[in-house]
C-alpha positions as CSV (number, residue, x, y, z in Angstrom):
1,Q,-116.8,63.3,-2.9
2,V,-114.0,60.8,-2.2
3,Q,-112.5,60.3,1.3
4,L,-108.8,59.4,1.4
5,V,-106.9,57.9,4.4
6,E,-103.1,57.7,4.4
7,S,-101.0,55.3,6.4
8,G,-97.5,53.9,6.5
9,G,-95.6,56.9,7.6
10,G,-92.9,56.7,10.3
11,S,-89.3,57.3,11.2
12,V,-86.5,55.7,9.3
13,Q,-82.8,56.3,8.8
14,A,-81.3,57.7,5.7
15,G,-81.0,55.0,3.0
16,G,-84.1,53.2,4.3
17,S,-87.5,52.6,2.7
18,L,-91.1,53.2,3.5
19,R,-94.3,52.4,1.6
20,L,-97.2,54.8,2.0
21,S,-100.8,53.7,1.4
22,C,-103.8,55.8,0.6
23,A,-107.2,54.1,0.9
24,L,-110.0,55.6,-1.2
25,S,-113.6,55.5,0.0
26,K,-114.8,54.7,-3.5
27,H,-113.8,52.3,-6.2
28,I,-110.9,53.7,-8.2
29,A,-112.6,54.8,-11.4
30,T,-110.8,54.6,-14.7
31,N,-110.7,58.4,-15.1
32,Y,-109.2,59.6,-11.8
33,C,-106.0,61.6,-11.3
34,L,-104.3,60.4,-8.1
35,A,-101.3,62.0,-6.6
36,W,-98.9,62.3,-3.6
37,F,-97.8,65.6,-2.2
38,R,-95.6,66.6,0.7
39,Q,-95.0,69.6,2.9
40,A,-92.1,70.1,5.2
41,P,-92.2,72.7,8.0
42,G,-91.6,76.2,6.6
43,K,-91.7,75.0,3.0
44,E,-94.4,75.1,0.3
45,R,-96.3,72.0,-0.6
46,E,-94.6,70.0,-3.3
47,G,-96.1,67.5,-5.7
48,V,-94.2,64.2,-5.5
49,A,-95.8,61.8,-7.9
50,S,-99.0,61.5,-9.9
51,L,-100.9,58.7,-11.7
52,I,-103.7,58.5,-14.2
53,T,-105.9,55.5,-13.2
54,G,-107.1,54.8,-16.7
55,N,-103.8,54.2,-18.4
56,G,-101.3,54.1,-15.5
57,V,-99.3,57.0,-16.8
58,T,-97.2,58.4,-14.0
59,A,-95.2,61.6,-13.3
60,Y,-92.5,62.4,-10.7
61,A,-90.8,65.4,-9.2
62,D,-87.2,65.5,-10.2
63,S,-86.2,65.2,-6.5
64,V,-87.7,61.7,-6.2
65,K,-87.2,60.2,-9.7
66,G,-85.5,56.8,-9.5
67,R,-86.2,56.5,-5.8
68,F,-90.0,56.7,-5.4
69,T,-92.7,54.7,-7.2
70,I,-96.4,55.5,-7.4
71,S,-98.8,52.6,-8.0
72,Q,-102.4,51.6,-7.6
73,D,-104.4,48.6,-6.6
74,K,-107.8,49.0,-8.1
75,A,-109.2,45.9,-6.4
76,K,-108.3,47.4,-3.0
77,S,-109.1,51.0,-4.0
78,T,-105.6,51.9,-2.7
79,L,-102.9,54.2,-3.9
80,Y,-99.3,53.5,-2.9
81,L,-96.0,55.4,-2.8
82,Q,-92.9,53.2,-2.4
83,M,-90.0,55.3,-1.2
84,N,-86.5,53.9,-1.4
85,S,-83.1,55.5,-0.6
86,L,-84.8,58.0,1.7
87,E,-82.9,61.2,2.5
88,P,-83.3,63.6,5.4
89,E,-84.7,66.1,2.8
90,D,-87.6,63.7,2.3
91,T,-88.8,64.5,5.8
92,A,-92.3,65.9,5.5
93,M,-96.1,65.4,5.9
94,Y,-97.2,63.3,3.0
95,Y,-100.7,63.7,1.5
96,C,-102.6,61.8,-1.1
97,A,-105.1,63.6,-3.3
98,A,-107.6,62.7,-6.0
99,D,-109.9,64.2,-8.6
100,W,-111.5,63.4,-11.9
101,Y,-109.0,63.3,-14.6
102,G,-109.5,66.4,-16.7
103,G,-106.7,66.1,-19.2
104,V,-103.8,67.1,-16.9
105,C,-102.3,64.9,-14.2
106,T,-98.9,66.1,-13.2
107,T,-97.1,66.8,-10.0
108,D,-98.4,70.4,-10.0
109,V,-102.0,69.5,-10.7
110,V,-104.8,71.0,-8.6
111,L,-106.9,68.3,-7.0
112,R,-110.1,68.6,-4.9
113,W,-110.1,65.6,-2.5
114,W,-107.3,65.3,0.1
115,G,-106.4,63.0,3.0
116,Q,-105.2,64.1,6.4
117,G,-101.6,63.2,5.8
118,T,-99.0,60.8,7.3
119,Q,-95.7,62.0,8.7
120,V,-92.4,60.7,7.3
121,T,-89.2,61.5,9.2
122,V,-85.8,60.5,7.9
123,S,-82.8,60.8,10.2
124,S,-79.2,61.1,9.0
């Protein structure tokens, strides 16, 4: 069992930036799949970005490619999501999630451990 706590959400104008953080309760193992998801009101949950801790391989949803960057700091047991050029369509609750890496770590992977979420609101 791993606990995750997100932070860094807030309100920003279109074109602005935010960096989300996700603190893990355990040391980031070399064989985790970590990911960020988001869910806007009335919409299905969407995978945003994923990362394999062992080799650093990442994956992104088409909607955020070139604007968002997922990264890890193993020393701090923290996952990040740097979000640039934010758009109103990025408004959502953002969640981080984790699980043991089982050979698949993409933006539509199913993960067991979830944080409570942090709200991101982008105004036009």
